C-alpha positions in Angstrom: -78.5 -14.9 86.2 -75.0 -15.0 84.7 -72.8 -17.8 86.2 -69.3 -17.9 85.5 -68.0 -21.3 86.2 -64.4 -21.2 84.0 -62.0 -18.3 83.2 -59.7 -18.4 80.9 -56.7 -15.6 81.1 -54.9 -15.3 77.9 -51.1 -13.9 78.9 -48.0 -12.8 77.2 -44.6 -12.5 79.4 -45.1 -8.8 80.2 -46.3 -6.4 83.1 -49.7 -5.7 81.2 -50.3 -9.4 81.5 -49.3 -9.9 84.5 -51.9 -7.4 85.8 -54.5 -8.8 83.9 -53.6 -12.5 85.4 -54.0 -10.9 88.9 -57.1 -9.5 88.2 -58.4 -12.9 86.8 -57.2 -14.8 90.1 -58.8 -11.9 91.9 -62.4 -12.3 90.1 -62.0 -16.2 90.0 -61.7 -15.9 93.6 -64.5 -13.7 93.8 -66.9 -15.8 91.8 -65.7 -18.8 93.0 -64.5 -19.9 89.5 -62.2 -22.4 87.9 -59.1 -20.4 86.3 -56.7 -21.4 83.4 -53.9 -19.3 82.7 -53.1 -19.9 79.2 -49.4 -18.6 77.4 -49.2 -18.9 73.9 -45.7 -19.1 72.1 -46.5 -17.6 69.1 -45.2 -19.4 66.1 -46.2 -16.5 63.3 -43.9 -14.2 65.3 -41.1 -16.7 65.3 -41.3 -17.0 61.6 -41.3 -13.5 61.3 -37.9 -13.0 63.2 -36.5 -15.9 61.5 -37.2 -14.1 58.0 -36.0 -11.0 58.9 -32.6 -12.6 59.3 -32.5 -11.7 63.2 -31.7 -15.5 64.1 -30.1 -18.1 61.8 -31.7 -21.6 61.6 -29.2 -23.2 63.8 -30.6 -20.9 66.5 -34.2 -21.5 66.3 -34.3 -24.6 68.4 -32.4 -22.8 71.3 -34.7 -19.7 71.0 -37.9 -22.1 70.7 -37.0 -23.7 74.0 -36.2 -20.3 75.6 -39.4 -19.0 74.7 -41.2 -22.2 76.2 -39.4 -21.9 79.4 -40.0 -18.3 79.8 -43.9 -18.7 79.4 -43.7 -22.1 81.5 -42.2 -20.0 84.4 -44.7 -16.8 84.0 -47.6 -18.8 84.2 -46.2 -21.4 86.9 -45.5 -18.5 89.0 -49.2 -16.9 88.8 -50.8 -20.3 89.3 -48.9 -20.7 92.6 -50.3 -17.6 93.7 -53.8 -18.7 92.4 -53.5 -22.0 94.7 -52.2 -20.1 97.5 -55.4 -18.0 97.9 -57.7 -21.0 96.9 -58.3 -20.6 93.5 -58.9 -23.9 91.5 -56.1 -23.1 88.7 -54.6 -25.2 85.7 -51.8 -24.0 83.5 -51.2 -24.5 79.7 -48.2 -23.5 77.6 -48.9 -24.2 73.5 -47.7 -23.4 70.5 -49.7 -21.9 67.6 -51.5 -18.8 66.3 -52.4 -16.6 69.3 -56.3 -16.3 68.6 -56.5 -19.4 67.2 -55.4 -21.3 70.3 -56.9 -19.3 72.7 -60.4 -19.6 71.0 -59.7 -23.5 71.0 -59.0 -23.6 74.6 -62.0 -21.8 75.4 -64.2 -24.5 73.5 -62.2 -27.3 75.0 -62.4 -26.0 78.7 -65.8 -24.7 78.1 -64.6 -21.1 79.5 -67.7 -18.4 80.3 -65.2 -15.6 80.2 -61.8 -14.8 78.9 -59.6 -12.3 80.5 -57.0 -10.6 78.5 -54.4 -7.5 79.4 -54.9 -4.4 76.9 -53.3 -1.2 76.0 -54.3 1.0 73.0 -52.5 -0.1 70.1 -51.9 1.7 67.0 -51.7 -0.7 64.0 -51.1 0.0 60.2 -54.3 0.8 58.1 -55.9 -2.5 57.2 -53.8 -5.0 59.8 -55.6 -6.2 62.4 -54.0 -6.7 66.1 -53.5 -9.7 68.0 -56.1 -8.1 70.6 -58.7 -7.5 67.8 -58.3 -11.2 66.0 -58.7 -12.3 69.8 -61.9 -10.2 70.0 -63.4 -11.3 66.7 -62.3 -15.3 67.2 -63.6 -15.8 71.2 -66.3 -17.6 71.6 -67.4 -16.1 75.0 -67.3 -12.7 76.6 -64.3 -10.8 76.8 -62.7 -8.9 79.6 -60.1 -6.6 78.5 -58.1 -5.4 81.5 -56.0 -2.4 81.1 -53.1 -1.7 83.4 -53.6 1.5 85.4 -50.9 4.0 85.0 -50.2 4.0 88.6 -49.5 0.3 88.6 -45.6 -0.3 88.7 -44.9 -3.6 90.7 -42.4 -5.5 88.7 -43.4 -9.1 87.9 
């Protein structure tokens, strides 16, 4: 019998992730599992934006603080929902490369399942999407929650 004691849900700050987090909360309740809601501030993405010249070096610190605060608000909102319905939940907002940080947290927490939100993405030939990298790096099974087209609630 498969026993899922700890679920990690990795999320960005968007509606697809919001749906995946709600799904993970309900799944954790159903399975009586602990839940960790994880948001990674993607340092490689920020470096890319800086390199493109979209932001000046003196704006970097402000942008970093904004990105971290936005992630914290997002995960805390869902942590409160989880706790209200009786799901043991903790939150993490980390910095780094998304797929590497997710794999690290899964190992550290000894999670049995990773939940991510996903929509089909077309990328350039020879480049991997973040989702593909997460799947490749994850040391546990991954559940990809695709947001239904009819789902239109705002986060």
